[in-house]
C-alpha positions in Angstrom: -56.4 61.1 44.9 -56.1 63.4 41.9 -52.8 63.9 40.2 -50.8 67.1 40.8 -52.2 70.0 38.9 -49.7 71.1 36.3 -49.7 72.1 32.6 -46.4 70.3 31.9 -46.4 67.2 34.1 -43.3 65.1 34.8 -44.2 61.8 33.0 -42.6 58.4 33.9 -42.9 55.3 31.8 -42.0 52.1 33.6 -41.2 49.6 30.9 -40.0 52.2 28.4 -37.9 49.7 26.4 -40.7 47.1 25.8 -43.1 47.0 22.9 -45.9 48.8 24.8 -43.4 51.3 26.3 -42.1 52.1 22.8 -45.6 52.5 21.5 -46.5 54.8 24.5 -43.6 57.1 23.6 -44.8 57.3 20.0 -48.5 57.9 21.0 -47.5 60.6 23.6 -45.6 62.4 20.8 -48.3 62.0 18.2 -51.0 63.2 20.5 -48.9 66.2 21.7 -49.4 65.0 25.3 -48.1 67.8 27.6 -44.9 66.2 28.8 -42.7 68.6 30.7 -40.0 66.1 31.8 -39.8 62.5 30.7 -38.4 59.7 32.8 -37.7 56.5 30.9 -37.6 53.7 33.5 -37.4 49.9 33.3 -36.2 46.8 35.2 -32.5 46.4 36.1 -31.8 44.4 32.9 -32.7 47.3 30.6 -31.3 50.2 32.7 -28.5 52.0 30.9 -30.0 51.7 27.5 -31.6 54.7 25.7 -35.0 55.5 24.1 -35.9 58.3 21.8 -38.7 60.9 22.4 -39.3 64.2 20.6 -36.0 64.0 18.7 -34.0 63.5 21.9 -32.4 60.4 23.4 -33.2 59.6 27.0 -31.2 57.4 29.3 -33.3 54.5 30.8 -33.0 54.3 34.6 -34.0 51.5 36.9 -37.5 51.9 38.2 -37.5 52.5 41.9 -39.2 54.7 44.5 -36.3 57.2 44.0 -36.6 57.5 40.2 -40.4 57.8 40.6 -40.2 60.6 43.2 -41.9 63.8 42.0 -43.6 62.2 38.9 -47.0 63.5 38.1 -48.1 60.8 35.7 -46.7 57.3 35.7 -47.5 54.7 33.0 -46.7 51.1 34.0 -46.0 49.0 30.9 -43.8 46.5 32.5 -44.1 43.4 34.7 -46.9 43.0 37.1 -44.3 42.7 39.9 -43.1 46.3 39.3 -46.7 47.5 39.2 -47.4 45.7 42.5 -44.3 47.1 44.2 -44.2 50.6 42.9 -47.7 51.6 41.7 -49.3 52.2 45.2 -46.1 54.1 46.3 -46.4 56.5 43.3 -50.1 57.0 43.8 -49.7 57.7 47.5 -47.0 60.3 46.6 -49.6 62.1 44.5 -49.0 60.7 41.0 -51.6 59.6 38.6 -50.8 55.9 38.0 -52.1 54.1 34.9 -51.2 50.4 34.9 -51.3 48.1 31.8 -50.5 44.9 33.7 -53.2 42.7 35.1 -52.2 43.4 38.7 -55.0 45.8 39.7 -57.7 45.2 37.1 -60.0 43.2 39.2 -59.4 45.2 42.5 -62.8 46.6 43.3 -61.1 49.9 44.5 -59.3 50.4 41.1 -61.3 51.6 38.1 -60.8 49.5 34.9 -61.4 51.9 32.1 -61.9 52.2 28.4 -62.7 55.9 28.0 -65.2 55.6 25.2 -67.1 52.9 27.2 -67.1 53.7 31.0 -65.5 57.2 31.5 -67.6 57.7 34.6 -65.5 55.1 36.5 -62.7 57.6 36.5 -64.5 59.7 39.0 -63.8 57.1 41.7 -60.0 56.7 41.2 -57.7 57.0 44.2 -54.6 57.7 42.1 -54.4 54.4 40.3 -56.3 53.4 37.2 -56.1 50.0 35.4 -56.0 49.6 31.7 -57.7 46.4 30.4 -56.2 43.5 28.5 -55.5 44.0 24.8 -58.3 41.7 23.8 -60.9 43.0 26.3 -60.6 46.6 24.9 -61.5 45.5 21.4 -64.3 43.3 22.7 -66.0 45.9 24.9 -65.7 48.6 22.2 -67.7 46.4 19.9 -70.2 45.3 22.5 -71.0 48.6 24.2 -73.0 50.1 21.2 -75.0 46.9 21.0 -75.6 46.8 24.8 -76.9 50.4 24.7 -79.2 49.5 21.7 -80.7 46.2 22.9 -79.0 45.0 26.1 -76.6 42.0 26.3 -77.7 38.5 27.3 -74.8 36.3 26.3 -71.4 36.6 24.6 -69.3 33.9 23.0 -65.8 34.9 21.6 -63.0 33.2 19.8 -59.9 35.5 19.8 -57.0 35.3 17.4 -54.2 37.1 19.1 -51.0 38.4 17.6 -47.5 37.4 18.8 -46.7 40.9 20.0 -49.3 40.5 22.7 -46.7 38.3 24.4 -43.9 40.8 24.1 -40.7 41.3 22.1 -39.4 37.8 22.7 -42.6 36.4 21.2 -42.0 38.4 18.0 -38.5 37.1 17.8 -39.8 33.6 18.1 -42.3 34.2 15.4 -39.4 35.4 13.2 -37.5 32.2 14.0 -34.8 33.9 16.1 -35.6 32.2 19.4 -37.7 29.5 21.0 -39.6 28.8 24.2 -42.1 31.7 24.5 -45.1 29.6 23.3 -46.2 26.2 24.4 -46.1 25.0 20.7 -44.4 26.3 17.6 -46.2 29.4 16.5 -44.8 30.1 13.0 -47.1 28.4 10.4 -49.3 27.2 13.3 -52.3 28.2 15.5 -52.1 27.6 19.2 -55.3 27.6 21.3 -53.5 28.7 24.5 -52.5 32.3 25.2 -51.6 31.9 28.8 -51.3 29.2 31.5 -54.3 26.9 32.2 -56.1 27.7 35.5 -58.7 24.9 35.1 -60.3 23.9 31.8 -59.8 27.6 30.7 -56.7 29.7 30.5 -55.9 32.8 32.5 -56.4 34.8 29.3 -59.9 33.4 28.9 -60.7 34.2 32.5 -59.4 37.8 32.1 -61.5 38.4 29.1 -64.7 37.4 30.9 -64.0 39.0 34.2 -62.8 42.3 32.7 -65.7 42.6 30.3 -68.2 42.2 33.1 -66.5 44.8 35.2 -66.2 47.4 32.5 -69.8 46.9 31.3 -71.1 46.8 34.9 -72.8 43.5 34.3 -71.3 41.1 36.8 -73.5 38.2 35.8 -73.1 38.6 32.0 -72.3 35.1 30.5 -69.0 35.5 28.6 -67.3 32.5 27.3 -64.2 32.3 25.0 -61.4 30.4 23.4 -58.3 32.6 23.1 -55.9 31.5 20.3 -52.4 32.7 19.4 -51.9 33.1 15.7 -48.7 33.8 13.6 -49.4 37.5 13.1 -47.1 40.2 14.3 -49.6 42.9 15.3 -53.4 42.9 15.5 -55.8 41.0 17.7 -58.9 39.7 16.0 -62.1 38.2 17.4 -65.1 36.3 16.1 -68.0 37.3 18.4 -71.5 35.8 18.8 -73.7 38.3 20.7 -77.1 37.5 22.1 -79.0 40.6 22.9 -81.9 41.0 25.4 -84.1 42.4 22.7 -84.1 41.6 19.0 -81.7 43.8 17.0 -81.6 43.8 13.3 -78.1 43.8 11.6 -78.9 47.2 10.1 -79.7 48.6 13.6 -76.5 47.1 15.0 -74.5 48.7 12.1 -76.0 52.0 12.8 -75.2 51.8 16.5 -71.6 50.8 15.8 -71.1 53.5 13.2 -71.9 56.4 15.5 -69.9 55.0 18.5 -66.6 56.9 19.1 -63.5 55.0 18.2 -65.3 52.3 16.1 -65.0 52.0 12.3 -67.4 49.8 10.5 -66.9 47.7 7.4 -70.4 47.3 5.9 -71.8 44.3 4.0 -69.4 41.6 3.2 -66.3 43.8 3.7 -64.1 43.2 6.7 -60.9 44.4 8.4 -57.7 42.3 8.8 -54.7 42.8 11.2 -52.4 43.7 8.3 -54.6 46.6 7.2 -55.3 48.2 10.6 -51.8 48.0 12.1 -50.9 51.5 13.3 -54.4 52.7 13.8 -56.2 53.6 17.0 -59.8 52.6 16.1 -61.5 49.3 16.7 -62.6 47.9 13.3 -65.8 45.8 13.0 -67.1 43.9 10.0 -69.2 40.9 9.0 -72.2 42.0 11.2 -74.9 39.5 10.4 -77.8 37.7 12.0 -77.3 34.2 13.4 -79.9 32.2 11.3 -80.6 29.9 14.3 -81.7 32.6 16.8 -83.6 35.9 16.4 -81.6 37.7 19.1 -78.1 36.6 18.1 -75.7 38.5 15.9 -72.2 37.6 14.6 -69.5 40.1 14.2 -65.7 40.3 13.5 -63.5 42.8 15.2 -59.8 43.8 14.9 -57.7 46.0 17.0 -54.0 47.1 17.0 -53.1 45.5 20.3 -50.1 47.7 20.9 -52.0 51.0 20.2 -55.7 51.1 21.3 -55.2 47.7 22.9 -52.6 49.2 25.2 -50.7 52.5 24.8 -53.4 54.7 23.2 -56.0 53.6 25.8 -53.6 54.5 28.6 -52.9 57.9 27.2 -56.6 58.6 26.7 -57.2 57.8 30.4 -54.5 60.3 31.3 -55.9 62.9 28.9 -59.4 62.5 30.4 -58.1 63.0 34.0 -55.8 65.9 33.3 -58.2 67.8 31.1 
C-alpha cells in the first residue's frame, strides 16, 4: 500500500528520544526532508520530554494508535515491541512505515532494503519496509560491487561494533557511568558477544548472515561471522574475507568499489577508522588485498557510522525513494 500522496507529509518518529531517533531528526533536517508536521513519539517512560527539530522544541508524546493517526510517514527507532504492536496498524491506516528494529526484517512479505543495493525491492512493499541491522548495511554496501563484478561464493566476517549500537545506556556504561548493559566490562576490553547466544552463535551473528542473504537475493550464500563489541563510541568496523565466484584482482575490486554509490575507498595501505568517519553517511573501505592462499579470495576492511548510514540515513533514503 503506498503512502498518502502529499508534498508536506506528517512525519512521526517512534523512539524520538533515543540515539537513532535523535540522529533521524538531524538527518531529516540536514537532507531537507519535506516534513509538514512532526510528531515526536516514544514509550511511556520518555513521554513528556522534548526534542529539537528545525529550531523548535517538540513535546514527546506516548506512541499509540491515537498519536499515529493521520501520519503519512512513520519511522520506528524504538523497541521491537512497539514496532510489532503499532507498525501494522499505521501501515493499514495508509502510512509508509520504515522500521529499524529486527521485528520485520526476515518477514518474506516485508522488503529489507539498502537503497544503493536493492532498490527494486521497494516496488513490493505493502506499507511497511524494514531497515537492516547496523552491521549488515556496511557489509552489503561493500559486498555488492564485488558481487556484480565477479559473483560471491563465501563471506567470512569479524565485526568490531561500537557501544552506541546497543543504545544510550551502553554509551553511559562505556563512560563508566553505569553497569550491566554488556556481559563483560567493555571499557578497556573487547567482548566477543554483541547479543544473546542462540546456539554456538549469537543473535547478532545470525542476523548478519540472514539479512545479507535476503538483501543480496542469495539465500544459500555461506556467510559466517564473529561479532565483537569494542570500546568505541560510534562506528562499526568489519574485517571481511570475500571469496568470489570468478577471480577478481584487487585493482578490479577497487575500481568496482570506487564507482559504487555511497562507498568511499582508501587505496593502497591507507584505511579508515571509526574516529575519522563519525558523522559521515558513506561506507568507507580500505586494505583491499588478495588472500595469498587462494586466487579467488580478497580481504577488505570497512567502517560505517552505525547511527547514520547504519540506521537513520538509510531509513530516510528509503522514505525519499518512495516519496519521490
